Each structure stands twice: as structure tokens, then as C-alpha cells.
N, C-alpha and C positions, 0 to 999 in steps of 0.2 A: 625346670622342664625335664621330662623323661628322655633319656638318651636312646639312641638306636644305632645298630651296627651298619656301616656302609661297605663292609668287605663283601667278596663274592658270595652269591646266594649259596647256602649250604646244600649239599647233596644229601637226600634222604638216606638214613643209615642202612636200610635194607638194600638200596641200590648200590651203596658202597660195598657192602658185604658180598652182594651178588657179583659185582665186578671183580672183587678180590678173588672169590672162588673160581670164577671163569679164568682169570689170568693164571692162577696157580695150577689149575688143571691142565692148561694148554702148554705148560712148559715141562720138559723132561728133566732139565738140568737145574731148575729152580731159579728164583729171582732174588736179588739182594734187596735189602730194605730201601736203599736209594733208588733202585730201579722201580720198586713198587710205588714209592711215594711220588716219584716224578712222572709216572706214566699211567697209573690206574685211576679210573674215574672215581671221584670222591676225595682223592688225595692230591692229584696233580693240580687242582684248582688253587690249592693253598701252599703248594710247595715253592720254596724259595731256593734257587740253586746257589745263591751267594750268601744267604742269611741264616738265621737260626730257625730250625725246624723241630725244636724240642717238643712243643705241644702236639705237632703232627705225629711225631714218633710215639708219644704217649697214646694218641688215638689209635695208632696201628697196634700197639700192645693190647689195648682193650679189645680191638676187633679180633685179634688172634684168639683171645679167650672166648669171645662170643661164637666164632665159627667152630671152635672145638666143642663148646657147649651144645652146638647144634648137631654134633656127631660127625663133623667133617674131619678126616684124618690129616691134620697139618703136620708136615715133617720139616725138620731143619737139617741142613747139610753143612758141615764145617769145611772150610777151605784147607786142603792138605798142605798148602804152603804157608798158611797163617792160622793155625789152630787156636781156639780161644778168643778170637777177635769177632765180636758181635757185628761189626760193620761188614765183614766178609761172609757172614752166614747167608746161606741161600735157603729160600722157603719154597716148598712145593706141596701139591696134593697128589699122591701116587694113585694113578687110575686103578691099579689092581686092588688097592685097599678101599677105594671109594665106589667102584662099580658093584652092581648086584652080583651075587654068586652065580657061577655059570650054570648051576643046576636049577635055577629059578627061571621059569618061563611063564608067559602070559598068553591067554587065549585072545583071539581077535576082539571079543567083547570086552575083555579086561583092558586091553590096550586102548580101546576107544574111551573107556571110562577114565583111564589115567590121563589120556590126552585132554579130555574135557576138563578134568580137575586142574591140570596144569594151565590150560587156557583161562579158566576162571580166576586162578590165582594171579596169573600174569596180567590180566586186564585190571585187576583190582589193586595190585601192589607195585607193579613196575612202572617206572616213568617212561616217557616216550623214547628217551635215549637208550634205556636198557632194552626196550622192545626192538629198536633199530639194531641193537647189537645181536639180538637173537636172529633177526633177518639176515644179518651179515654172516652169522654162523651157518645158516642154511645154505646161503649162496656159495659157501666154501665146502659144502658137502657134509657139514656136521649136523647130526640130528639134534635139534635144540631140546627136545624133551628128555634126552639122556641125562644131562646134569640137572634139569629142572625137577624131574620126578623125585629124585632123592633129596633135593634141597628145599624146594619151594614150600611143601606143606608144613615145614617146621618153623617157618618165619612167623613170629607172633603178629597177630593183627593189630592194627593201630587202635587207639582209643577213639571214641566217637568225636571227641573234641579236637582231634588232630587236624582235620581238614579246615574247619573254620579258623583255627589259630594260625595255620599256614597261610590262609587267605589274608588274615589281618597282618601277618608279617610282611607279606608281599606288598600290600597296599600301604603299610605304615600307619595303621590306625589303632585306636584303643579297642579293647574288648571288655565285656562284663560277663561274669559267670558266678554261680554259687559254688563255694568251695568248703569242704568239710576238713577242718584242721585236725590233725591227730589229737585225740583226747577231748575234743569238743563234742557236745551232744547234738548240735545242729549246724547246718551249713550257713555261711555268711556270704553275702554278695560282695564280690571284688570288682574293682575297676582297675584294669591293668594295661600298661603299654608293653606289648610283647617285644622281647629282644632276641630270643633264640629258643629253638626247640632242640633238645638233646636227648639221647638215650643213654641211660646208665644202669648197668646190671639188668638189662632186659626190660627196663621200664622207661616210659617217656616222661620228660619233665619240661616245664616252661620256665625260662628265665625271663622275668619281667619287672617293670617298675610299678609297684603297687601304690596307687594314688591315695588309698585309704590310710596307709601308714607312712606315706611320703618316703619310700625307700625301695631298694631292689629286693626281690624275693624270688625263691624258686618253688614252683608248684608241681606236684605230682599229678599228672593228667587223670589218673584213675580216681583221684579224690574230687574231681569236678563232677558235681552231682546233678547238673541240669544243663540245658542248652547254653552254648556260647553265643553271645550276641555281638556281632561285629558292628561297631559304630562307624560314623563318618568323621569322627574327630581325629585329625591327624596328630602325629607325635613328632617331636623335634628329632631330626636326624643328627647323630654324632658318632664318630668312630669309636669302636670298642671291641674287645675280644670276648664278647658275651658268651658264646658257646664254650670256649676254652675256660673262661672263668667259672661258668656253672659246673662244668665237669670237674674242675679242680676243687670247688667247694664240696661237691658230692663225694669226691674221693677222700677228702679230709674227714667228712662225717663217717664214711664207710671205714676208714682206717681207725678212727677213735672208738667206734662201737664194736665191742667184742663179746661174744657169748661162748660159754663152754657147755657142751651137751654130751650125753651118753647115748650111743646108738647101738642097737642090737647087731652084733657082728653078722655080716652077710645079708642083712635085711635091705629092703628097698631104700629105706632112709639112709642106711650106712653107705650104700653105693652112691646114691645121688648126692648126699651132703659132702662126701669126701672129694667129689669132683668139682665143687664150687670154687670159684676164684678165691684164692687166699686161704683156703681151708688148711688147717694144720693139725696133725695128730697130737693128742695130749694125753698120753697114757694108753692103756690097752684098748678100751672101747670109747675113749673120749676124743672129741673133736672141738677145735676152736674155730669159730666162724666170725667173719666181719659182716656187718649189715648197715643199711642206711635208714630204713623205716622199721621200728620195732613192732608196730601193729601188723604190718604185712608179714614180717618174719614169724610173729606169733600165730597168724593164720596158717602159714605154711607148716610150722612145726607141729601144731595141734592136729593137722591133717594126717600126720604119720601115726597118730594114736600111740599104742604101747611100744612102738619101735624106738621112740625117742623120749629121753628124760632131760629136761633143761636144768642145768646146775647154777648158772649165773648169767646175767645179773638178776637181782631179786625182782625188779620191775618186769622183766621178761618172763620169769617163772610165774608170777602172778597173772600175767596176761594169758599165758598158755593154759594155766589151771582154770581160769575163769571160762575160757572157751570150751574146754573139755567138760566142765561141770554143766555148762549150758546145753551142750550136745547130749549129755547123759539125761538131763531132765526132759529134753524134747523127745527123746526116744523111750522114756519110761512108759510101761504099760498103763493104760487108763483104768481107773476104778470107778465104781458106782458113786462113791462119795466124793469124786473129784469136783473141785470148785468150778464155778462158771469161768469161761475163758478169760474175761477181763480181770476177775479177781485172782485167777491163777497167774496171769502175766505180771500183775502188780506184786504178788507174793514172791515170784521168781526173781524179779528185779531187786526187791528188798533183801532176799536171801543172798543173791550174788554180791551185793554191796557189803553185806555182813561178812561173807566168806572172804572177800578181797581184803577187808579190814583185818580179819584174823591172820591172813597170810603175811601181811606186812608187819 
């Protein structure tokens, strides 16, 4: 039978990040890691004051990277009496660095539009507890749109499959969905007992028990190609650290997969890729990057065009080259002798396969 976690219901990641940002903005002196884990929404539910909090600390490290990627200026302050001790480090978000510049002003119409945008995001993305937190802020005289305007629009929207999968997790029932495995030409129907939803490197994943292969698997939500059907078939409940296990597995894949690229100095690609978690300089214009999904990374690198050249591994080089050649053919000027659309598509597919074979 498929197992399921009976630990406290997980707090959505955007709610945890939002709570973390609010807590770090509200403090001038900063908070220690222990204070954050024991008090901030999303951490305190799993914090054990007398036990091992290693997995929770790893979650906090990932969250720090995520909010920095969102452009939030997170600072660390060392204790003058205990320099070098990570346990006494204090974290804060300086208001001066986070607020809009003083010379930027908005007209009444612009303020109205910003407030409407913040309300739309808040209604669609925040849980009831976070909405209550905003009401509490207003009651204390804090204008809630001040932190929301700079932070909310940058939160990535969830995948369409997120809500039905959350519903299935809450009910403890199986789901079915079409899933396109990397390298496959067509999606295949999966029957899964959902165990946990986690976000890793900005993307949502489902940890579940795949009944088709009789084993646990981790699914990238963006590869679910059709509707998720929530069944009425219950799954057996059993204790397990499914979310932590899924993140550990994804971290292991991320650590093992490394690519080396060249980026044009000062280009958009150079600036963005050097800021990625785990990015390491490797020579003058070279960068070493870790990745989890080679197909998604190939899409991203191809999008930078001539600003990036992939050096290794060969499989990633071929994937990026194939995308660039496909884009080149799609944008080639049409001629009077051009073949009918169906014949051209077939010819392009055959050419792509031949070119990929030559690259290998």
C-alpha cells in the first residue's frame, strides 16, 4: 500500500517566504536562526525545541536563497562577542535598502492601480492566515501595501495542477494525470498516491507513490500535461518525512548535475546566471552551474541566444543546439519554392534528428 505523511500540514512556500520577509523587515536588530525557526509561520509548526532541526535548517538555507533571488536585500549581522559562530548570526532586511527610492512618487491613479494589483495577488496567493496577518498590520498602523508592492508581484504563480493535488493531499486520496517524462515523445497516464508538494529551485514537485511502477517517484508539476483527476480511492496513512526526503533527493540530483558555460561579460545572461544558487566562476568568462532538469535548463540557456555558449556536458550542448537550430528554421524567410507545411515539418524533424546524431 502507498504510504502517507501524518505530520502537521505543510505551510505553502509563498506563505512561509512572505512571513519570513515580514518578520525580517519588522526587526531592526535582526533575528537569530533559532528565533526564526521557533516563531515564524511555516517553520514553527515543525520546530522541535529539544530535538534535531537539521532538515528545517536546510529549508531555511534554501529560503534565504529564494528571497535573495526575488531581489530582497537580506543581511547577516555577526555577534561582536562571538564572531564566526553561525548560531549567533542575526538576519534582517534593512528598510532603507528595501524601500522604494525617496525620489519615486505615484499619482493617485497609479496608487489605485498598485493597490488593485496587490489585492488581486493577495486574494489569489495568500492563505487566510497571511491575510489575517495583513489585517493585524493595518490595526497597528502599518500600511500593508508597502511591503506587498515590492514583493508580491515577483512570486511565481503556481501550476494549474497545484490546487487539485493539494485537495487530494488533504483528503488522502489517489490522483490520475498525464505526465510527460523527459525524453519521451508522448505523455503517459499516471495513477499516484500524493505524499507531499515541495518547491525546489523555484519549481513545484509532487512526491508520490506511482502505482504503475509500484514505487515512489517525484514529478515536476510543469510536466503534467492535462487535468488532474482527484479520485475517491483512499490511500493508507503512514508516518514519513516525505517533503524532506523529496527535497534531499532533488538536492542530490542538483549537486550531481553540473554544466560549464561561457557567458558574454556584462551581458544579461552573465549577470543572471552568476546570481544563481551554487554558481561558481571557472575562468575569465566561464561559469559552472548546477541543475536538476536538463531539458528546462536547455530551454533557459537557449533563450539567451548568443550571450551563452554551453561547453559541457555533451548532452546539454546537443539539447541547446537543437533548440537554436529549430528557432532559426522557424524564423527563416519563406520562399516561393517552400514545401507544404506538413512536408516541411516532417523534413525539419528528420533534419533535427540527423543534426543531433552528427553532434553526438
